[in-house]
C-alpha positions as CSV (number, residue, x, y, z in Angstrom):
1,M,0.0,0.0,0.0
2,E,1.3,3.4,-1.0
3,C,0.2,5.5,2.0
4,D,1.8,7.5,4.8
5,A,1.7,4.6,7.3
6,I,0.9,1.0,7.4
7,V,0.0,-0.8,10.6
8,N,1.8,-4.0,11.6
9,A,-0.1,-6.6,13.7
10,A,3.0,-7.3,15.8
11,N,3.8,-9.5,18.8
12,S,4.7,-7.9,22.1
13,S,8.5,-8.2,21.5
14,L,8.3,-6.1,18.2
15,L,11.1,-8.3,16.9
16,G,9.2,-9.8,14.0
17,G,7.2,-13.0,13.6
18,G,5.0,-14.8,11.2
19,G,2.0,-13.7,9.1
20,V,1.7,-10.0,8.2
21,D,4.4,-9.2,10.8
22,G,7.0,-11.3,9.1
23,A,6.0,-10.1,5.6
24,I,6.3,-6.4,6.7
25,H,9.8,-7.0,8.1
26,R,10.9,-8.8,5.0
27,A,9.7,-6.0,2.8
28,A,11.1,-3.2,4.9
29,G,14.5,-4.7,5.3
30,P,16.8,-5.4,8.3
31,E,16.8,-1.7,9.3
32,L,13.2,-2.1,10.6
33,L,14.2,-4.8,13.0
34,A,17.2,-2.8,14.2
35,E,14.9,0.2,15.1
36,C,12.3,-2.1,16.7
37,S,15.0,-3.6,18.9
38,T,15.4,-0.2,20.6
39,L,11.7,0.2,21.5
40,G,11.5,-2.2,24.5
41,G,8.6,-4.1,23.2
42,C,4.9,-3.1,23.3
43,P,2.0,-4.0,25.6
44,T,-1.2,-5.5,24.2
45,G,-3.6,-2.8,22.9
46,Q,-0.8,-0.2,22.6
47,A,1.1,1.0,19.6
48,K,4.6,2.3,18.6
49,I,5.9,3.9,15.4
50,T,9.0,3.4,13.3
51,R,10.2,4.5,9.9
52,G,9.1,2.5,6.9
53,Y,12.6,2.0,5.4
54,R,12.2,0.1,2.1
55,L,8.4,0.1,2.2
56,P,6.5,2.7,0.1
57,A,5.1,4.0,3.4
58,K,6.8,6.6,5.5
59,Y,6.0,4.9,8.8
60,V,5.1,1.5,10.2
61,I,2.8,1.6,13.3
62,H,3.3,-1.5,15.3
63,T,0.4,-2.6,17.5
64,V,-0.1,-5.8,19.6
65,G,-3.6,-7.3,19.3
66,P,-5.2,-9.6,21.9
67,I,-5.2,-13.4,21.7
68,W,-8.7,-14.7,21.6
69,Y,-9.7,-16.6,24.8
70,G,-13.5,-16.8,24.1
71,G,-14.4,-13.1,24.5
72,N,-14.5,-12.9,28.3
73,Q,-10.9,-11.6,28.9
74,G,-11.4,-8.0,27.7
75,E,-10.4,-8.9,24.1
76,A,-12.9,-6.5,22.5
77,E,-11.6,-3.4,24.3
78,L,-8.0,-4.4,23.7
79,L,-8.7,-4.8,20.0
80,A,-10.5,-1.4,19.8
81,S,-7.5,0.1,21.7
82,C,-5.2,-1.2,19.0
83,Y,-7.1,0.8,16.3
84,R,-7.5,3.9,18.5
85,N,-3.8,4.1,19.5
86,S,-2.6,3.4,16.0
87,L,-4.8,6.2,14.6
88,A,-3.7,8.6,17.3
89,L,-0.1,7.9,16.4
90,A,-0.9,8.4,12.7
91,D,-2.5,11.7,13.5
92,A,0.4,12.8,15.7
93,Y,2.8,12.2,12.8
94,H,0.5,14.1,10.4
95,C,-0.3,11.1,8.3
96,E,-3.1,11.7,5.7
97,S,-3.5,8.0,4.9
98,V,-3.0,4.7,6.9
99,A,-3.6,1.1,6.1
100,F,-4.6,-1.6,8.6
101,P,-4.6,-5.4,8.4
102,M,-7.3,-7.3,10.2
103,I,-5.6,-7.3,13.6
104,S,-5.6,-10.5,15.7
105,T,-7.6,-12.6,13.1
106,G,-4.6,-14.8,12.2
107,V,-2.8,-17.0,14.7
108,Y,-4.4,-15.0,17.6
109,R,-7.8,-16.5,16.4
110,Y,-10.0,-13.5,16.9
111,P,-13.3,-14.3,15.1
112,K,-13.2,-12.3,11.8
113,E,-16.8,-11.1,11.8
114,E,-16.5,-9.7,15.3
115,A,-13.0,-8.2,14.6
116,L,-14.3,-6.5,11.5
117,T,-17.2,-4.9,13.4
118,I,-14.8,-3.6,16.1
119,A,-12.4,-2.2,13.4
120,V,-15.1,-0.4,11.4
121,H,-16.8,1.0,14.5
122,T,-13.5,2.3,16.0
123,I,-12.3,3.8,12.7
124,S,-15.6,5.4,12.0
125,Q,-15.6,7.1,15.4
126,F,-12.2,8.5,14.7
127,L,-13.1,9.7,11.3
128,M,-16.0,11.7,12.6
129,T,-13.5,14.2,14.1
130,H,-10.5,13.7,11.8
131,D,-9.8,13.9,8.1
132,M,-7.7,10.8,7.1
133,L,-7.9,8.1,4.4
134,V,-8.1,4.8,6.2
135,Y,-7.8,1.4,4.5
136,L,-8.7,-2.0,5.8
137,V,-6.6,-4.6,3.9
138,V,-8.0,-8.1,4.0
139,F,-6.3,-11.4,3.0
140,G,-9.0,-13.2,0.9
141,G,-12.7,-12.6,0.6
142,E,-13.5,-14.9,3.5
143,A,-12.4,-12.1,5.9
144,L,-15.4,-10.2,4.8
145,A,-17.9,-13.0,4.7
146,V,-21.4,-11.7,5.5
147,S,-24.0,-13.7,7.3
148,Q,-25.4,-16.5,5.2
149,K,-29.0,-15.4,5.8
150,L,-28.3,-11.9,4.5
151,F,-26.3,-13.2,1.5
152,Q,-29.1,-15.6,0.6
153,D,-31.8,-13.0,1.0
154,V,-30.0,-10.7,-1.4
155,R,-29.3,-13.5,-3.8
156,Q,-33.0,-14.4,-3.8
157,Y,-34.0,-10.7,-4.4
158,I,-31.6,-10.6,-7.4
159,D,-33.1,-13.8,-8.8
160,D,-36.6,-12.3,-8.3
161,V,-36.0,-9.1,-10.2
162,Y,-33.0,-9.6,-12.4
163,V,-34.3,-8.8,-15.8
164,E,-31.9,-10.8,-17.9
165,A,-32.5,-14.1,-16.0
166,H,-36.2,-13.4,-15.6
167,L,-36.7,-12.8,-19.3
168,S,-34.6,-15.9,-20.2
169,N,-36.6,-18.1,-18.0
170,Q,-39.9,-16.5,-19.1
171,E,-39.0,-17.0,-22.8
172,A,-38.0,-20.6,-22.2
173,R,-41.3,-21.3,-20.5
174,R,-43.3,-19.7,-23.2
175,K,-41.6,-21.7,-26.0
176,A,-42.1,-25.0,-24.2
177,L,-45.7,-24.3,-23.5
178,W,-46.5,-23.2,-27.1
179,Q,-45.2,-26.6,-28.3
180,K,-47.4,-28.5,-25.9
181,N,-50.6,-26.4,-25.4
182,R,-51.4,-23.4,-27.6
183,V,-54.4,-22.4,-25.5
184,E,-52.6,-22.4,-22.3
185,A,-49.6,-20.6,-24.0
186,A,-51.9,-17.8,-25.1
187,K,-53.2,-17.4,-21.5
188,L,-49.6,-17.3,-20.2
189,D,-48.8,-14.5,-22.7
190,Q,-51.7,-12.5,-21.4
191,E,-50.5,-13.1,-17.8
192,Y,-47.0,-11.9,-18.7
193,A,-48.5,-8.8,-20.4
194,R,-50.5,-7.9,-17.3
195,A,-47.5,-8.4,-15.1
196,D,-45.3,-6.2,-17.3
197,Y,-48.0,-3.5,-17.2
198,S,-48.2,-3.6,-13.4
199,A,-44.4,-3.5,-13.1
200,V,-44.2,-0.4,-15.2
201,Y,-47.1,1.6,-13.7
202,A,-47.3,0.3,-10.1
203,D,-46.1,2.7,-7.4
204,A,-42.6,1.3,-6.3
205,D,-42.9,2.6,-2.8
206,S,-45.9,1.9,-0.6
207,E,-45.5,5.1,1.5
208,A,-48.5,7.4,1.4
209,Q,-47.9,10.4,-1.0
210,A,-48.9,13.8,0.3
211,L,-50.4,16.4,-2.0
212,P,-47.7,18.2,-4.0
213,D,-46.2,21.4,-2.7
214,W,-46.2,23.2,-6.1
215,D,-44.0,26.1,-4.9
216,S,-41.4,23.7,-3.7
217,L,-41.6,21.6,-6.9
218,F,-41.1,24.7,-9.1
219,R,-38.1,25.8,-7.0
220,Q,-36.5,22.4,-7.4
221,A,-37.3,22.0,-11.1
222,D,-33.9,23.4,-12.2
223,E,-32.0,21.8,-9.4
224,G,-29.0,19.7,-10.4
225,F,-27.4,16.9,-8.5
226,S,-25.2,19.2,-6.4
227,G,-28.1,21.4,-5.5
228,M,-30.3,18.5,-4.5
229,L,-27.6,16.9,-2.5
230,L,-26.9,20.0,-0.5
231,R,-30.6,20.6,0.1
232,L,-31.1,17.1,1.3
233,I,-28.1,17.4,3.7
234,D,-29.8,20.5,5.2
235,E,-33.2,18.8,5.4
236,K,-31.8,15.8,7.2
237,G,-30.1,18.1,9.7
238,M,-26.6,17.0,8.9
239,T,-23.4,18.9,8.3
240,D,-21.4,18.5,5.1
241,A,-18.7,16.6,7.0
242,Q,-21.1,14.2,8.6
243,C,-22.6,13.4,5.2
244,Y,-19.5,12.8,3.2
245,K,-17.8,10.8,6.1
246,K,-20.9,8.6,6.5
247,A,-20.9,8.1,2.7
248,N,-17.2,7.1,2.9
249,V,-16.5,9.8,0.3
250,D,-13.3,11.8,0.2
251,R,-13.5,15.4,1.3
252,K,-11.8,16.6,-1.9
253,L,-14.4,14.9,-4.0
254,F,-17.2,16.5,-1.9
255,S,-15.6,19.9,-2.5
256,K,-15.7,19.3,-6.2
257,I,-19.4,18.5,-6.0
258,R,-20.2,21.5,-3.8
259,G,-18.1,23.9,-5.9
260,N,-19.4,22.8,-9.3
261,P,-23.2,22.6,-9.8
262,A,-22.6,20.8,-13.1
263,Y,-20.4,18.1,-11.6
264,R,-21.6,14.6,-12.4
265,P,-20.3,11.9,-9.9
266,S,-20.2,8.2,-10.6
267,K,-23.2,6.0,-9.9
268,P,-21.6,4.3,-6.8
269,T,-20.9,7.8,-5.4
270,V,-24.6,8.8,-5.8
271,F,-25.7,5.6,-4.1
272,A,-23.2,6.3,-1.3
273,F,-24.8,9.6,-0.6
274,A,-28.3,8.1,-0.7
275,I,-27.2,5.5,1.9
276,A,-25.6,8.2,4.1
277,L,-28.8,10.3,3.9
278,E,-31.0,7.3,4.5
279,L,-33.1,8.2,1.5
280,S,-36.3,6.3,0.5
281,L,-36.4,4.5,-2.9
282,P,-38.2,7.4,-4.6
283,E,-35.8,9.9,-3.2
284,T,-32.9,7.8,-4.3
285,R,-34.3,7.5,-7.8
286,E,-34.6,11.3,-8.0
287,L,-31.1,11.9,-6.8
288,L,-29.8,9.4,-9.4
289,E,-31.8,11.1,-12.1
290,R,-30.2,14.5,-11.2
291,A,-26.8,12.9,-11.9
292,G,-28.1,11.3,-15.2
293,F,-28.7,7.7,-13.9
294,A,-31.6,5.4,-13.2
295,I,-32.1,2.2,-11.3
296,S,-31.9,-0.7,-13.8
297,H,-33.2,-4.2,-13.1
298,S,-30.6,-5.5,-15.6
299,S,-27.8,-4.5,-13.3
300,K,-27.1,-6.7,-10.2
301,F,-25.3,-3.7,-8.6
302,D,-28.5,-1.6,-8.8
303,I,-30.6,-4.5,-7.6
304,I,-28.4,-5.0,-4.5
305,L,-28.6,-1.3,-3.6
306,E,-32.4,-1.3,-4.2
307,Y,-32.7,-4.3,-1.8
308,F,-31.0,-2.5,1.0
309,I,-32.9,0.8,0.5
310,Q,-36.2,-1.0,0.3
311,H,-35.4,-2.7,3.6
312,R,-34.2,0.7,5.0
313,S,-30.9,-0.9,5.9
314,Y,-28.3,1.8,5.6
315,D,-25.1,0.2,7.1
316,L,-22.5,1.1,4.5
317,M,-20.0,-1.5,5.7
318,E,-22.6,-4.2,5.5
319,I,-23.7,-3.1,2.0
320,N,-20.0,-3.1,0.8
321,E,-19.5,-6.6,2.3
322,V,-22.4,-7.8,0.1
323,L,-21.2,-6.0,-2.9
324,F,-17.7,-7.5,-2.4
325,Q,-19.2,-11.0,-2.2
326,F,-21.0,-10.4,-5.5
327,D,-17.8,-8.9,-7.1
328,M,-19.5,-5.5,-7.6
329,P,-18.0,-2.0,-7.2
330,L,-17.9,-0.7,-3.6
331,L,-19.5,2.5,-2.4
332,G,-17.4,5.5,-1.4
333,A,-13.6,5.9,-0.9
334,S,-12.3,5.3,-4.4
335,G,-15.4,6.7,-6.1
336,S,-15.5,9.8,-8.4
């Protein structure tokens, strides 16, 4: 990772070991071990900093994660302390970017799902009051495995609405039935036609619609994406920083959007803001439209986001875990 600092999941001696610790020492060269030998070790939950030497990072922050003993020995607080103290050191050394491994999830046996939750929560708290680009680097997709129930629910939703698969199955059924029973086939065609009509004209959201506020509608008619986004931030009672941090969007990108009313962000960025603002499905559609996009049922990416918005589930990390499992673009961070 080319960033200001990387975090090493070290042991208490700070003299190297296996896993990511050994890999970092091999990449940094013997000078890293020489400096570490002067630090006098490090207690569990604490962190110490060295130069990066042959690494593309300026610094290595060494932190000692807890060994998993079942969860009743203060492991959660110690793990959170690793992230807090590492971030504090990165801030003290004026780092603008830092990359973490999944601390304690290797030979220390910390359950990956619980460790990920602690990492995200602790990093998110820090980012609410600091501007820093923070990466979580995982070794293999299994480190981000979401619950099987959620994964299956999303998969089922995709199967239910994914146009390409639906039309393929529909056409195969039609052809088979026309070869066997032309009367029943004609009835099936009528059934499909009614379903298609309903899908196009039915209200996609069951929320009651109030009578339109015509003055407000006219004021918003010429509103672009930037204008609508800023208005929604005000309406939701959020600050700009709260919104772009919750959306996992870089401050520089948000400044572009704010400063240029004609700026058109990427579709994942628009969805990231919709999740951060906890918009309804109609609101999300309107925000996408202002940026020149629409929700398409021929796109698995769109369907997954539609699933979460319909279920009013706005946990960005959980959404990105699901997108990762389906090999889809992630929301925020690297967006444009």
